[in-house]
DRENDOSE-605029 format. One line per 3 residues: number of its first residue (from 0); their letters; for each residue x, y, z of C-alpha. Coordinates in nm, 3 decimals, padded with zeros to 5 digits. Example, Ala and Ser with C-alpha at 12.3 -4.5 7.8 and 13.67 -1.06 7.14 Angstrom:
! residues 2
0	AS	01.230,-00.450,00.780; 01.367,-00.106,00.714
//
This chain:
! residues 472
0	XXX	03.215,01.032,-00.114; 03.056,00.890,-00.431; 02.724,01.002,-00.575
3	XXX	02.571,00.674,-00.457; 02.706,00.728,-00.104; 02.573,01.082,-00.078
6	XXX	02.228,01.011,-00.224; 02.142,00.653,-00.130; 02.301,00.664,00.215
9	XXX	02.266,00.918,00.489; 02.171,00.981,00.847; 01.974,00.697,01.007
12	XXX	01.771,00.685,01.330; 01.954,00.480,01.589; 01.685,00.427,01.851
15	XXX	01.315,00.472,01.919; 01.240,00.842,01.956; 01.526,00.960,01.732
18	XXX	01.316,01.210,01.535; 01.575,01.390,01.323; 01.536,01.389,00.943
21	XXX	01.625,01.048,00.798; 01.855,01.104,00.503; 01.914,00.733,00.440
24	XXX	01.784,00.599,00.112; 01.780,00.258,-00.049; 02.108,00.119,00.085
27	XXX	02.059,-00.170,00.334; 02.044,-00.058,00.698; 02.348,-00.193,00.886
30	XXX	02.290,-00.408,01.192; 02.442,-00.137,01.411; 02.145,00.088,01.334
33	XXX	01.874,-00.171,01.390; 01.631,-00.128,01.677; 01.267,-00.171,01.774
36	XXX	01.025,-00.457,01.839; 00.771,-00.628,01.614; 00.483,-00.483,01.818
39	XXX	00.530,-00.147,01.646; 00.426,-00.312,01.319; 00.069,-00.338,01.449
42	XXX	00.028,00.038,01.484; 00.222,00.126,01.169; -00.022,-00.091,00.971
45	XXX	-00.333,00.002,01.169; -00.344,00.383,01.184; -00.291,00.449,00.810
48	XXX	-00.594,00.235,00.725; -00.831,00.414,00.962; -00.930,00.655,00.688
51	XXX	-01.241,00.757,00.499; -01.095,00.583,00.195; -01.171,00.253,00.365
54	XXX	-01.515,00.378,00.466; -01.589,00.485,00.110; -01.469,00.145,-00.017
57	XXX	-01.717,-00.018,00.218; -02.005,00.147,00.034; -01.920,-00.036,-00.289
60	XXX	-02.101,-00.360,-00.201; -02.432,-00.183,-00.140; -02.393,00.029,-00.454
63	XXX	-02.353,-00.295,-00.651; -02.678,-00.434,-00.512; -02.555,-00.667,-00.236
66	XXX	-02.721,-00.702,00.102; -02.522,-00.608,00.413; -02.409,-00.954,00.522
69	XXX	-02.311,-01.076,00.177; -02.111,-00.759,00.113; -01.943,-00.792,00.454
72	XXX	-01.831,-01.148,00.380; -01.694,-01.038,00.043; -01.500,-00.753,00.202
75	XXX	-01.351,-00.970,00.477; -01.239,-01.238,00.230; -01.085,-00.981,-00.002
78	XXX	-00.910,-00.797,00.281; -00.753,-01.113,00.421; -00.644,-01.228,00.074
81	XXX	-00.475,-00.895,00.010; -00.319,-00.858,00.356; -00.155,-01.203,00.364
84	XXX	00.118,-01.134,00.104; 00.172,-00.781,00.238; 00.226,-00.911,00.592
87	XXX	00.461,-01.183,00.469; 00.672,-00.937,00.270; 00.694,-00.720,00.580
90	XXX	00.903,-00.994,00.745; 01.176,-00.941,00.484; 01.273,-00.605,00.635
93	XXX	01.450,-00.743,00.942; 01.632,-01.010,00.742; 01.766,-00.773,00.479
96	XXX	01.756,-00.419,00.619; 01.618,-00.317,00.280; 01.296,-00.160,00.154
99	XXX	01.061,-00.354,-00.074; 01.124,-00.186,-00.410; 01.500,-00.157,-00.345
102	XXX	01.503,-00.530,-00.266; 01.319,-00.602,-00.592; 01.642,-00.518,-00.774
105	XXX	01.742,-00.878,-00.698; 01.463,-01.014,-00.919; 01.434,-00.737,-01.178
108	XXX	01.796,-00.629,-01.217; 01.806,-00.313,-01.427; 01.440,-00.370,-01.512
111	XXX	01.342,-00.254,-01.163; 01.284,00.087,-01.322; 00.945,-00.049,-01.441
114	XXX	00.792,-00.139,-01.102; 00.988,00.144,-00.939; 00.826,00.413,-01.151
117	XXX	00.487,00.245,-01.119; 00.520,00.237,-00.742; 00.613,00.603,-00.730
120	XXX	00.314,00.693,-00.947; 00.096,00.470,-00.731; 00.206,00.655,-00.419
123	XXX	00.104,00.982,-00.585; -00.234,00.830,-00.678; -00.291,00.720,-00.319
126	XXX	-00.208,01.071,-00.203; -00.505,01.184,-00.410; -00.741,00.902,-00.310
129	XXX	-00.687,00.962,00.061; -00.614,01.335,00.048; -00.953,01.387,-00.116
132	XXX	-01.136,01.307,00.207; -00.884,01.479,00.431; -00.908,01.797,00.226
135	XXX	-01.288,01.791,00.230; -01.293,01.738,00.607; -01.051,02.020,00.685
138	XXX	-01.225,02.256,00.444; -01.563,02.186,00.603; -01.422,02.217,00.955
141	XXX	-01.265,02.559,00.888; -01.515,02.690,00.635; -01.258,02.696,00.355
144	XXX	-01.286,02.607,-00.014; -01.168,02.256,-00.092; -00.828,02.341,-00.238
147	XXX	-00.668,02.509,00.068; -00.793,02.224,00.288; -00.629,01.971,00.056
150	XXX	-00.314,02.183,00.039; -00.272,02.187,00.418; -00.325,01.810,00.441
153	XXX	-00.067,01.738,00.172; 00.182,01.985,00.318; 00.161,01.814,00.658
156	XXX	00.197,01.467,00.512; 00.492,01.585,00.305; 00.668,01.706,00.620
159	XXX	00.618,01.369,00.792; 00.737,01.183,00.480; 01.049,01.398,00.470
162	XXX	01.133,01.325,00.834; 01.100,00.956,00.758; 01.099,00.620,00.930
165	XXX	01.101,00.694,01.303; 00.868,00.994,01.287; 00.625,00.780,01.088
168	XXX	00.633,00.501,01.344; 00.585,00.738,01.638; 00.300,00.920,01.464
171	XXX	00.119,00.597,01.381; 00.149,00.476,01.740; -00.025,00.787,01.871
174	XXX	-00.279,00.806,01.591; -00.387,00.443,01.629; -00.547,00.545,01.960
177	XXX	-00.675,00.884,01.841; -00.827,00.754,01.520; -00.948,00.442,01.695
180	XXX	-01.147,00.662,01.933; -01.289,00.864,01.643; -01.409,00.560,01.453
183	XXX	-01.550,00.407,01.771; -01.766,00.718,01.807; -01.874,00.694,01.444
186	XXX	-01.956,00.326,01.494; -02.159,00.398,01.807; -02.360,00.664,01.622
189	XXX	-02.432,00.423,01.337; -02.546,00.151,01.577; -02.787,00.381,01.757
192	XXX	-02.923,00.588,01.473; -02.880,00.424,01.133; -03.061,00.106,01.021
195	XXX	-02.890,-00.163,00.820; -02.899,-00.106,00.442; -03.205,-00.232,00.259
198	XXX	-03.195,-00.585,00.117; -02.983,-00.627,-00.192; -03.123,-00.581,-00.539
201	XXX	-02.875,-00.806,-00.724; -02.978,-01.167,-00.785; -02.841,-01.479,-00.946
204	XXX	-02.533,-01.435,-01.164; -02.539,-01.057,-01.113; -02.518,-01.113,-00.737
207	XXX	-02.221,-01.348,-00.779; -02.047,-01.094,-01.003; -02.109,-00.816,-00.750
210	XXX	-01.973,-01.037,-00.471; -01.648,-01.099,-00.659; -01.607,-00.732,-00.756
213	XXX	-01.668,-00.619,-00.396; -01.410,-00.870,-00.276; -01.161,-00.755,-00.538
216	XXX	-01.199,-00.390,-00.442; -01.129,-00.482,-00.078; -00.834,-00.699,-00.186
219	XXX	-00.688,-00.415,-00.390; -00.693,-00.190,-00.084; -00.498,-00.433,00.137
222	XXX	-00.265,-00.559,-00.136; -00.165,-00.202,-00.219; 00.066,-00.214,00.086
225	XXX	00.268,-00.507,-00.054; 00.524,-00.296,-00.248; 00.573,-00.088,00.071
228	XXX	00.591,-00.377,00.316; 00.955,-00.406,00.425; 01.006,-00.028,00.408
231	XXX	00.864,-00.004,00.760; 01.047,-00.302,00.910; 01.394,-00.248,00.762
234	XXX	01.532,-00.103,01.088; 01.420,-00.400,01.300; 01.707,-00.623,01.420
237	XXX	01.782,-00.936,01.220; 01.699,-01.147,01.528; 01.339,-01.016,01.540
240	XXX	01.081,-01.295,01.542; 00.943,-01.331,01.191; 00.617,-01.501,01.302
243	XXX	00.549,-01.211,01.539; 00.626,-00.962,01.264; 00.382,-01.142,01.036
246	XXX	00.096,-01.160,01.285; 00.131,-00.804,01.410; 00.132,-00.680,01.050
249	XXX	-00.160,-00.899,00.943; -00.375,-00.806,01.241; -00.299,-00.437,01.201
252	XXX	-00.409,-00.441,00.838; -00.709,-00.672,00.865; -00.864,-00.525,01.180
255	XXX	-00.836,-00.166,01.061; -00.960,-00.231,00.708; -01.252,-00.450,00.812
258	XXX	-01.350,-00.201,01.081; -01.374,00.104,00.856; -01.520,-00.087,00.562
261	XXX	-01.795,-00.223,00.785; -01.877,00.133,00.892; -01.895,00.234,00.527
264	XXX	-02.118,-00.059,00.445; -02.351,00.016,00.736; -02.374,00.386,00.658
267	XXX	-02.371,00.356,00.280; -02.664,00.594,00.255; -02.464,00.865,00.432
270	XXX	-02.116,00.809,00.296; -02.154,00.893,-00.071; -01.964,01.159,-00.263
273	XXX	-01.986,01.388,00.041; -01.821,01.153,00.289; -01.691,01.425,00.521
276	XXX	-02.033,01.590,00.527; -02.189,01.252,00.603; -01.966,01.208,00.908
279	XXX	-02.036,01.561,01.027; -02.410,01.507,00.992; -02.394,01.168,01.164
282	XXX	-02.209,01.310,01.465; -02.453,01.599,01.491; -02.216,01.890,01.444
285	XXX	-02.076,02.078,01.741; -01.765,01.958,01.925; -01.824,01.595,01.834
288	XXX	-01.869,01.676,01.466; -01.557,01.893,01.467; -01.361,01.610,01.628
291	XXX	-01.478,01.372,01.356; -01.374,01.607,01.077; -01.037,01.673,01.239
294	XXX	-00.981,01.299,01.274; -01.054,01.247,00.903; -00.796,01.511,00.810
297	XXX	-00.539,01.364,01.051; -00.602,01.016,00.912; -00.522,01.140,00.562
300	XXX	-00.192,01.286,00.686; -00.098,00.957,00.857; -00.171,00.738,00.557
303	XXX	-00.031,00.964,00.288; 00.295,01.018,00.474; 00.351,00.642,00.429
306	XXX	00.286,00.683,00.055; 00.536,00.966,00.024; 00.802,00.779,00.221
309	XXX	00.776,00.457,00.020; 00.746,00.653,-00.302; 01.079,00.819,-00.228
312	XXX	01.249,00.478,-00.192; 01.082,00.352,-00.510; 01.208,00.650,-00.707
315	XXX	01.564,00.586,-00.591; 01.529,00.214,-00.667; 01.427,00.309,-01.023
318	XXX	01.769,00.474,-01.059; 01.691,00.840,-00.999; 01.964,00.993,-00.783
321	XXX	01.741,01.220,-00.580; 01.780,01.251,-00.201; 01.508,01.057,-00.023
324	XXX	01.356,01.361,00.160; 01.332,01.557,-00.166; 01.164,01.266,-00.346
327	XXX	00.909,01.237,-00.064; 00.825,01.606,-00.092; 00.784,01.577,-00.470
330	XXX	00.526,01.299,-00.430; 00.317,01.522,-00.202; 00.325,01.808,-00.453
333	XXX	00.205,01.590,-00.741; -00.055,01.431,-00.514; -00.206,01.775,-00.458
336	XXX	-00.252,01.828,-00.831; -00.414,01.487,-00.871; -00.651,01.538,-00.578
339	XXX	-00.781,01.856,-00.744; -00.861,01.650,-01.056; -01.028,01.378,-00.851
342	XXX	-01.246,01.634,-00.675; -01.349,01.813,-00.993; -01.604,01.561,-01.126
345	XXX	-01.787,01.239,-01.038; -01.596,01.132,-00.728; -01.752,00.787,-00.705
348	XXX	-01.658,00.685,-01.059; -01.310,00.835,-01.055; -01.240,00.694,-00.710
351	XXX	-01.328,00.334,-00.800; -01.140,00.351,-01.131; -00.826,00.495,-00.974
354	XXX	-00.842,00.250,-00.681; -00.845,-00.048,-00.915; -00.602,00.082,-01.177
357	XXX	-00.329,00.176,-00.928; -00.317,-00.184,-00.810; -00.347,-00.404,-01.119
360	XXX	00.033,-00.423,-01.153; 00.095,-00.532,-00.793; -00.003,-00.905,-00.809
363	XXX	00.248,-00.964,-01.089; 00.518,-00.788,-00.890; 00.442,-00.996,-00.581
366	XXX	00.452,-01.324,-00.774; 00.791,-01.242,-00.926; 00.965,-01.137,-00.604
369	XXX	00.826,-01.442,-00.421; 00.960,-01.681,-00.686; 01.298,-01.508,-00.691
372	XXX	01.324,-01.523,-00.312; 01.237,-01.893,-00.314; 01.502,-01.975,-00.573
375	XXX	01.766,-01.778,-00.382; 01.672,-01.946,-00.054; 01.719,-02.289,-00.211
378	XXX	02.056,-02.186,-00.349; 02.168,-02.072,00.000; 02.062,-02.410,00.143
381	XXX	01.943,-02.275,00.473; 02.214,-02.017,00.538; 02.102,-01.663,00.634
384	XXX	02.069,-01.414,00.353; 02.371,-01.194,00.285; 02.224,-00.893,00.104
387	XXX	02.558,-00.765,-00.027; 02.635,-01.106,-00.178; 02.287,-01.132,-00.330
390	XXX	02.315,-00.787,-00.488; 02.646,-00.899,-00.636; 02.449,-01.161,-00.832
393	XXX	02.174,-00.957,-01.000; 01.943,-01.119,-01.250; 01.909,-01.018,-01.616
396	XXX	01.631,-00.763,-01.654; 01.427,-00.940,-01.917; 01.279,-01.250,-01.741
399	XXX	01.111,-01.048,-01.467; 00.995,-00.777,-01.708; 00.855,-01.036,-01.951
402	XXX	00.663,-01.205,-01.670; 00.549,-00.869,-01.534; 00.409,-00.751,-01.868
405	XXX	00.261,-01.093,-01.944; 00.078,-01.089,-01.611; -00.072,-00.748,-01.677
408	XXX	-00.170,-00.839,-02.033; -00.335,-01.162,-01.921; -00.532,-00.970,-01.657
411	XXX	-00.682,-00.717,-01.901; -00.976,-00.935,-02.017; -01.070,-00.990,-01.652
414	XXX	-01.071,-00.620,-01.548; -01.389,-00.436,-01.461; -01.396,-00.056,-01.430
417	XXX	-01.631,00.205,-01.570; -01.357,00.303,-01.816; -01.299,-00.049,-01.941
420	XXX	-01.467,-00.383,-01.886; -01.286,-00.685,-02.025; -01.481,-00.946,-02.218
423	XXX	-01.434,-01.213,-01.952; -01.545,-00.978,-01.674; -01.852,-00.887,-01.879
426	XXX	-01.935,-01.253,-01.936; -01.897,-01.314,-01.563; -02.154,-01.042,-01.480
429	XXX	-01.894,-00.792,-01.364; -01.676,-01.025,-01.158; -01.321,-00.882,-01.159
432	XXX	-01.066,-01.164,-01.138; -00.776,-00.964,-01.278; -00.571,-00.965,-00.956
435	XXX	-00.581,-01.343,-00.925; -00.503,-01.398,-01.291; -00.208,-01.157,-01.284
438	XXX	-00.053,-01.333,-00.985; -00.095,-01.680,-01.136; 00.046,-01.579,-01.475
441	XXX	00.346,-01.400,-01.324; 00.442,-01.715,-01.133; 00.372,-01.943,-01.430
444	XXX	00.590,-01.733,-01.664; 00.870,-01.627,-01.430; 00.929,-01.954,-01.241
447	XXX	01.052,-02.158,-01.543; 01.258,-01.866,-01.674; 01.419,-01.821,-01.333
450	XXX	01.481,-02.195,-01.302; 01.655,-02.205,-01.641; 01.872,-01.905,-01.554
453	XXX	01.971,-02.057,-01.223; 02.085,-02.384,-01.378; 02.267,-02.212,-01.662
456	XXX	02.466,-02.007,-01.412; 02.522,-02.291,-01.166; 02.865,-02.363,-01.307
459	XXX	02.969,-01.999,-01.341; 03.238,-01.881,-01.099; 03.139,-01.650,-00.813
462	XXX	03.234,-01.283,-00.858; 03.547,-01.191,-00.665; 03.540,-00.967,-00.361
465	XXX	03.633,-00.654,-00.553; 03.348,-00.700,-00.797; 03.108,-00.772,-00.512
468	XXX	03.211,-00.455,-00.337; 03.171,-00.244,-00.652; 02.825,-00.380,-00.721
471	X	02.706,-00.387,-00.360
//
């Protein structure tokens, strides 16, 4: 058995409920191991978003001076804009049997190490963003200091990430109902005991800038799932309905994000740096308060296990020959160190900065893989995708990397964080348009390069079967 066989391939679940450790890495899942229905995509994209991270994000609009209804519209628009590409990319799993970053090797060639490493680092950052609230909740529930609470949360998520695909799906199915009940209780308490936030203080151009920034923060939250998307649909049969996959994924993301962000917006006065304490106080302590804190900790485990799982595939896609379960465990360990840093100072500032920075690279990535997929689809002229054949025709590394870096560079003047505000964002009264600019520039740069490469290679002979097998 070759190194690639032993590291990138391994034991796969063969049916729903097969809960043994998944050793399989980035190699495409064969049709013989495909199973499941598109309905499970709703829960796998709903439960991980029912977290206090979404609630905390919902407070941003009020903190920027918007009134409740204006901030709500901004959040809904941003969430839908971010969830659309993520839900579409999710439909690629059943067609290819391949995770999102592993599939990006088609567009990036050897340059996939760039988005692969970024995705792995992003998964670690999300471990910290979400583990922060889970650790606080568990520590408050048990009367511990923060660090052992965070340690337990990250240990549990690491275990789930190690077990892999089927355990994740089963966990998210159960937790969609458990967490749904918890956030229904929180919502009921807000409705009966907390008034709407006071009218906004931002006016004119400042109000418009705050609207765009609020929308961008919400977009960044939903779009962050795009590089993970097909990781959680790669075991679905090829014959699975793609429209149903899309709508189940989209609804799971949008409904969960809008729900928790609305709660955060409504209770912005409670959910500040001490979000777990705010929930406990809102629910009145006792059994109900304990249930709320336990739900927050469980939500962090559910969401971060997804980060660790996808991070393990990204690390393999970048070329590191590490078994998938070990890579997932490593992400959880580093996430623990980062969550300690995030907790050590101004949580609000560090949270917003990290939330934006971990996502600025994603729009460029999405634009490039969409263009590459479109060009390949035209070349196939309607025939189904053959992943082995496509991997036998990798692209040069430089066009995708040039477009990727150009997209990020073009976005810099439009960024708005407390660490750095670009000149355009400042002129636009804080409006952060970096995500939109990055996507547009990646398409504008990569599409002509990809078109030229396609036509230059149109007359080149196809690689023979032996070469295809060696590369596949």
